[in-house]
C-alpha positions in Angstrom: 58.7 -14.0 -41.0 61.7 -16.3 -41.3 60.9 -17.9 -37.9 57.3 -18.6 -39.0 58.4 -20.1 -42.2 61.0 -22.3 -40.6 58.5 -23.4 -38.0 56.1 -24.4 -40.8 58.8 -26.4 -42.5 59.8 -28.1 -39.2 56.3 -29.1 -38.1 53.6 -28.7 -40.8 53.1 -31.5 -43.4 51.7 -29.9 -46.5 49.1 -31.4 -48.9 50.2 -32.5 -52.4 53.5 -30.6 -52.2 57.0 -31.8 -53.1 59.6 -31.5 -50.4 61.8 -29.2 -52.6 58.9 -26.7 -52.9 58.0 -26.9 -49.2 61.6 -26.3 -48.1 62.0 -23.3 -50.4 63.2 -20.2 -48.6 60.5 -18.2 -50.2 57.6 -20.5 -49.1 54.4 -18.5 -49.5 52.6 -17.7 -46.2 49.1 -16.3 -46.6 48.0 -14.2 -43.6 44.6 -12.5 -44.4 42.0 -12.1 -47.1 39.6 -9.4 -48.3 37.1 -9.8 -51.1 38.9 -11.4 -54.1 42.4 -10.8 -52.8 44.7 -12.2 -50.1 47.8 -10.9 -48.4 51.0 -12.8 -47.4 52.8 -12.3 -44.1 55.1 -9.7 -45.8 52.0 -7.6 -46.9 52.1 -8.5 -50.6 48.7 -8.6 -52.2 47.6 -11.6 -54.3 44.6 -12.0 -56.6 42.8 -15.2 -55.6 41.9 -16.5 -59.0 41.1 -20.0 -57.7 38.7 -19.1 -54.9 41.1 -20.6 -52.4 40.6 -24.1 -53.9 37.3 -23.7 -55.8 35.5 -22.8 -52.6 35.6 -19.2 -51.3 32.6 -18.3 -53.5 31.5 -15.3 -51.5 35.0 -13.9 -51.1 37.3 -13.4 -48.2 36.9 -11.4 -45.0 33.2 -11.5 -44.4 32.4 -10.5 -40.8 28.8 -11.5 -41.2 29.8 -15.1 -41.8 32.3 -15.2 -39.0 29.7 -13.7 -36.7 27.3 -16.5 -37.5 29.9 -19.0 -36.4 30.7 -17.2 -33.2 27.0 -16.9 -32.3 26.5 -20.6 -32.8 29.5 -21.5 -30.8 28.3 -19.4 -27.9 24.9 -21.2 -28.1 25.8 -24.8 -29.0 29.3 -25.7 -30.0 28.6 -29.3 -30.7 25.9 -31.9 -30.9 25.8 -34.9 -33.2 23.1 -35.8 -35.7 22.7 -39.3 -34.4 19.1 -40.0 -33.5 18.6 -36.3 -32.8 19.0 -33.0 -34.5 19.7 -29.3 -33.8 18.3 -26.1 -35.3 21.3 -25.2 -37.5 21.5 -28.6 -39.1 17.7 -28.5 -39.7 17.8 -25.1 -41.3 20.8 -25.9 -43.4 19.3 -29.0 -44.8 16.0 -27.2 -45.5 17.8 -24.4 -47.5 19.9 -26.9 -49.4 17.0 -29.3 -50.2 14.8 -26.5 -51.3 17.4 -25.3 -53.8 18.3 -28.8 -55.2 16.5 -29.9 -58.4 13.5 -32.2 -58.5 12.8 -34.3 -55.5 16.4 -34.2 -54.1 15.3 -33.1 -50.6 17.1 -35.3 -48.2 20.5 -34.0 -47.0 23.2 -36.2 -45.3 26.0 -34.0 -43.9 29.7 -34.9 -43.6 32.8 -32.7 -43.4 34.5 -32.8 -46.9 34.0 -33.6 -50.5 35.9 -36.9 -50.2 33.6 -37.9 -47.4 30.6 -36.9 -49.5 31.7 -39.2 -52.3 32.4 -42.0 -49.8 28.8 -41.5 -48.5 27.4 -41.6 -52.0 29.2 -44.9 -52.7 27.8 -46.3 -49.5 24.3 -45.0 -50.1 24.1 -46.6 -53.5 25.1 -50.0 -52.0 22.8 -49.5 -49.0 19.9 -48.6 -51.3 20.3 -51.6 -53.6 20.8 -54.0 -50.7 17.6 -52.7 -49.1 15.7 -53.5 -52.3 17.1 -57.0 -52.4 19.6 -56.4 -55.2 22.5 -58.0 -53.3 24.9 -58.1 -56.3 24.8 -54.4 -57.1 28.0 -52.8 -55.8 30.1 -51.6 -58.8 30.7 -47.9 -59.6 31.4 -46.4 -63.1 33.5 -43.3 -63.2 35.5 -41.4 -65.8 39.2 -41.2 -66.7 41.0 -38.2 -65.2 38.0 -37.5 -62.9 38.8 -36.3 -59.4 36.4 -37.4 -56.7 38.6 -37.3 -53.6 41.5 -38.7 -51.7 40.1 -41.1 -49.1 40.5 -44.7 -50.2 36.9 -45.2 -51.5 36.8 -41.8 -53.2 40.3 -42.4 -54.6 39.2 -45.7 -56.1 36.6 -43.7 -58.0 39.1 -41.0 -58.9 40.6 -41.5 -62.4 43.9 -39.6 -62.1 46.8 -42.0 -62.4 49.4 -40.2 -60.3 47.0 -39.9 -57.3 45.9 -43.6 -57.6 49.1 -45.4 -58.6 50.9 -45.3 -55.2 47.9 -46.8 -53.5 46.6 -49.3 -56.0 47.1 -52.3 -53.6 44.9 -50.5 -51.1 42.1 -49.6 -53.5 38.7 -51.3 -53.8 38.3 -53.1 -57.1 34.7 -52.4 -57.7 35.2 -49.3 -59.9 35.3 -49.2 -63.7 36.6 -46.1 -65.6 35.2 -45.0 -69.0 36.2 -42.1 -71.3 35.5 -38.5 -70.4 33.8 -36.0 -72.7 36.9 -34.4 -74.3 37.2 -36.1 -77.7 38.3 -33.9 -80.6 37.8 -36.8 -83.1 34.0 -36.8 -82.8 32.3 -34.9 -85.7 30.3 -31.9 -84.8 26.6 -32.6 -84.6 26.9 -36.2 -83.5 23.8 -37.1 -81.5 24.4 -37.5 -77.8 23.3 -41.1 -77.9 26.1 -41.9 -80.4 28.9 -40.2 -78.6 31.7 -42.6 -77.6 31.7 -41.1 -74.1 28.1 -42.1 -73.7 28.1 -45.5 -75.4 31.1 -46.5 -73.3 29.0 -46.2 -70.2 26.2 -48.4 -71.5 28.8 -50.9 -72.9 30.5 -51.0 -69.5 27.2 -51.7 -67.7 26.5 -54.5 -70.1 30.0 -56.0 -70.0 30.0 -56.0 -66.1 26.4 -57.2 -65.9 23.6 -54.7 -65.0 22.8 -56.7 -62.0 26.2 -55.8 -60.5 26.4 -52.0 -61.2 25.1 -49.7 -58.5 26.1 -46.2 -59.5 27.5 -43.9 -62.2 29.3 -40.9 -60.9 30.4 -37.8 -62.9 31.0 -34.1 -62.3 28.7 -31.9 -64.4 31.9 -30.1 -65.6 34.9 -32.3 -65.0 37.8 -30.7 -63.2 40.5 -33.2 -64.1 41.8 -32.8 -67.6 40.7 -29.2 -67.6 37.1 -27.8 -67.2 35.4 -30.3 -69.5 32.0 -29.0 -70.4 29.7 -31.9 -71.5 28.2 -31.9 -75.0 24.5 -31.1 -75.3 22.3 -34.1 -74.3 25.1 -35.9 -72.4 23.4 -35.8 -69.0 20.1 -36.7 -70.4 21.7 -39.8 -71.9 23.3 -40.7 -68.5 19.8 -40.4 -66.9 18.3 -42.6 -69.6 21.0 -45.3 -69.3 20.8 -45.3 -65.5 17.0 -45.6 -65.5 17.2 -48.4 -68.0 19.5 -50.6 -65.9 18.4 -49.6 -62.4 21.6 -47.8 -61.7 21.8 -44.7 -59.4 23.1 -41.5 -61.1 25.4 -39.3 -58.9 26.4 -35.8 -59.9 29.6 -34.9 -58.0 29.1 -31.2 -57.5 31.8 -30.6 -54.9 33.2 -27.9 -57.2 30.1 -27.3 -59.4 27.5 -26.4 -56.9 26.6 -23.2 -55.0 26.9 -20.8 -57.8 30.0 -21.8 -59.8 27.9 -21.8 -63.0 25.3 -19.3 -61.9 22.9 -21.9 -60.4 22.7 -23.4 -57.0 23.5 -26.7 -58.6 25.0 -27.4 -62.0 22.6 -30.2 -62.5 19.9 -27.5 -62.9 22.0 -25.8 -65.6 22.3 -29.1 -67.5 18.6 -29.8 -67.0 18.9 -33.2 -65.2 17.7 -34.6 -61.9 20.3 -37.1 -60.7 19.6 -39.5 -57.8 22.3 -38.0 -55.6 24.3 -34.8 -55.6 27.6 -34.6 -53.6 28.6 -31.1 -52.4 31.2 -29.4 -50.1 33.4 -26.4 -50.7 31.0 -23.6 -51.7 28.2 -24.5 -49.3 30.0 -22.5 -46.6 32.3 -20.6 -49.0 35.0 -22.6 -47.0 34.5 -20.6 -43.8 33.9 -23.9 -42.2 34.4 -27.5 -43.4 31.1 -29.0 -44.5 30.1 -31.4 -47.2 27.3 -33.9 -47.9 25.0 -35.8 -50.2 21.6 -34.8 -51.3 19.4 -37.8 -52.1 16.0 -38.2 -53.7 13.3 -38.6 -51.1 11.8 -41.7 -52.7 15.2 -43.5 -52.3 15.6 -42.6 -48.7 12.0 -43.6 -47.9 12.6 -47.0 -49.5 15.6 -47.6 -47.2 13.5 -46.5 -44.2 10.7 -48.8 -45.2 12.9 -51.8 -45.8 14.0 -54.5 -43.4 17.4 -52.6 -43.1 15.5 -49.5 -41.9 18.5 -47.1 -41.9 21.3 -45.7 -43.9 24.2 -47.5 -42.2 26.7 -44.6 -42.2 27.7 -41.7 -40.0 30.4 -39.5 -38.6 31.1 -37.5 -35.5 31.3 -34.1 -37.2 28.6 -34.6 -39.9 26.1 -31.8 -39.5 28.3 -29.9 -37.0 26.3 -27.0 -35.6 28.8 -24.3 -36.3 29.5 -25.5 -39.9 25.7 -25.7 -40.6 25.2 -22.2 -39.1 27.9 -20.9 -41.5 26.2 -22.6 -44.4 22.9 -20.9 -43.5 24.6 -17.5 -43.3 26.5 -18.1 -46.5 23.5 -19.3 -48.6 21.4 -16.4 -47.2 24.1 -13.8 -48.1 24.5 -15.3 -51.6 20.7 -15.0 -52.1 20.4 -11.5 -50.7 23.4 -10.1 -52.6 22.6 -11.7 -56.0 25.8 -13.6 -56.2 24.5 -16.2 -58.6 23.1 -13.5 -60.9 26.5 -11.8 -60.8 28.0 -15.0 -62.4 25.2 -15.1 -65.0 25.7 -11.4 -65.8 29.4 -11.7 -66.2 30.1 -15.2 -67.5 29.9 -14.1 -71.2 32.5 -11.4 -70.5 34.7 -14.0 -68.7 34.4 -16.3 -71.8 35.1 -13.5 -74.2 38.2 -12.4 -72.4 39.7 -15.8 -71.9 38.8 -17.0 -75.5 40.8 -14.0 -76.7 43.9 -15.8 -75.5 43.5 -18.2 -78.4 43.9 -15.4 -80.9 46.7 -13.8 -79.0 48.9 -16.8 -78.5 49.8 -19.7 -80.8 50.9 -21.7 -77.8 47.4 -21.7 -76.3 45.9 -25.0 -77.5 42.5 -24.6 -76.0 40.4 -22.6 -73.7 37.6 -24.6 -72.0 35.0 -23.8 -69.4 31.8 -22.0 -68.5 30.5 -19.9 -65.7 33.4 -19.0 -63.4 35.5 -22.1 -64.1 38.0 -22.4 -67.0 41.2 -24.1 -68.1 43.8 -22.9 -70.5 45.7 -25.7 -72.2 49.2 -25.1 -73.5 51.1 -26.4 -76.5 54.0 -25.1 -78.8 52.0 -24.3 -82.0 48.3 -24.8 -82.1 47.8 -24.2 -85.8 50.5 -26.8 -86.8 49.7 -29.3 -84.1 53.0 -29.0 -82.3 52.7 -30.3 -78.7 55.1 -29.5 -75.8 58.2 -31.7 -75.8 58.9 -33.9 -72.8 61.6 -31.4 -71.7 59.3 -28.4 -72.1 56.5 -30.1 -70.3 58.7 -31.2 -67.5 60.1 -27.7 -67.0 56.7 -26.0 -67.1 55.1 -28.5 -64.8 58.1 -28.8 -62.6 57.9 -25.2 -61.4 58.5 -22.8 -64.3 54.8 -22.1 -64.8 54.2 -21.7 -61.1 57.0 -19.2 -60.9 55.4 -17.1 -63.6 52.1 -17.2 -61.9 53.5 -16.3 -58.5 55.6 -13.4 -60.0 52.3 -12.0 -61.1 50.9 -12.3 -57.5 48.2 -14.5 -59.0 46.8 -17.6 -57.3 45.6 -19.9 -60.1 46.5 -23.5 -60.6 49.3 -24.6 -62.9 47.7 -28.0 -63.7 49.4 -31.2 -64.9 46.4 -33.6 -64.9 46.5 -34.9 -68.4 48.0 -31.8 -70.0 49.9 -28.7 -69.1 47.2 -26.1 -68.2 46.2 -23.1 -66.1 43.0 -23.5 -64.1 41.0 -20.4 -63.3 38.1 -20.3 -60.8 37.6 -16.9 -59.3 35.3 -15.9 -56.4 31.7 -15.6 -57.5 31.6 -11.9 -56.4 34.2 -11.0 -59.0 33.1 -8.1 -61.1 34.5 -6.9 -64.5 37.3 -5.0 -62.7 38.5 -8.2 -61.0 38.0 -10.2 -64.2 40.1 -7.7 -66.1 42.8 -7.9 -63.4 42.9 -11.7 -63.7 43.0 -11.7 -67.5 45.8 -9.1 -67.5 47.9 -11.1 -65.2 47.2 -14.3 -67.2 48.2 -12.4 -70.3 51.6 -11.6 -68.9 52.0 -15.2 -67.7 51.3 -16.5 -71.2 53.7 -14.0 -72.7 56.5 -15.4 -70.5 55.5 -19.0 -71.5 55.9 -17.9 -75.1 59.4 -16.6 -74.4 60.3 -19.8 -72.6 59.2 -22.0 -75.5 61.2 -19.9 -78.0 64.3 -20.2 -75.9 63.8 -23.9 -75.0 62.8 -25.7 -78.1 
């Protein structure tokens, strides 16, 4: 395998990977997958506790999904969705639209989550322009939110280290407001009085409602560590957006297709946004596919306007093979009760992970819901002792990743706003797999404790 590794290092440019890690002689090479586990080229078995990258919801190695792709390629390998359609794009859009909440029935396909967010930005502008609101173009997003890497989506993203190198390139129409993690807010505070809510309305008023086109937020925010919104938060966002004629976009690239036991997290939080962005789990990552679901009334208003069209498109949006895989994936998730599996086991997941708080003083917080969690680290939770700069640098610089890899566990050592472990297992995970994940995390945390004792 040394030749394969050296070839990768000579020719393949990795994503978000430092050169020192890429040039490591032990660079991990994943060869195959089965269920909730993957195997490297040396035959070592790893537990995939991150669903690939929050996306292999139905698990690895599904011949029924790959057969659907092969069948479609034999019949029609490619046809665009420009002034025409094909059966797999029609069926995929029907299945997605029927599962989306409220009157979100119109599906615009692209190839990734970043493109989906770009499309939502453009749709919001396109819609307001079609209605004669020519000044509406600004977008309100949240600090530490991740919405993608292309320049439009990156402008909406609120993670400094991703944004800062490209600030001269970024569009200046985005305003960021606080996210929902605020330990200073007294319990029982009405949603309408939460600072994370009032900041959105204050920002709209400060910028001028006539200039604000869209508010975008993940139902459960990934950046800063699985931030579950307080009760009533999404209803307040809906109220504020309606009040000021602002479109509300739920970015569900991670949150949709069963991550929280529903097809869409918006359903779980009882809100009907104007748009939902999706990707990842729609095909369980067996093919790249993303998109935006829009309310029918909004699309109709564009069609009936002088503009007459959503002025956006891409070559591979609605690709026949990707759409056929989406159809097979959604059908299999339905037939096998995958969403119900999450609902049946989410309480057990929560119980097992919350147990880490009692077991380790250096676990500051355990946050999440469904099959999506973050474990935030500190030195001493009870006494409020945070990681020192040296400890933080060491853990984020590779020490935590080494502990995770030694356990043959694929979860994310996260540094976006804190030092954390992010867990997001395949939605087919049963109690046996959950116990396996928790056992490996337990041993990782034990090593973190030893490190902190010896590196004060």
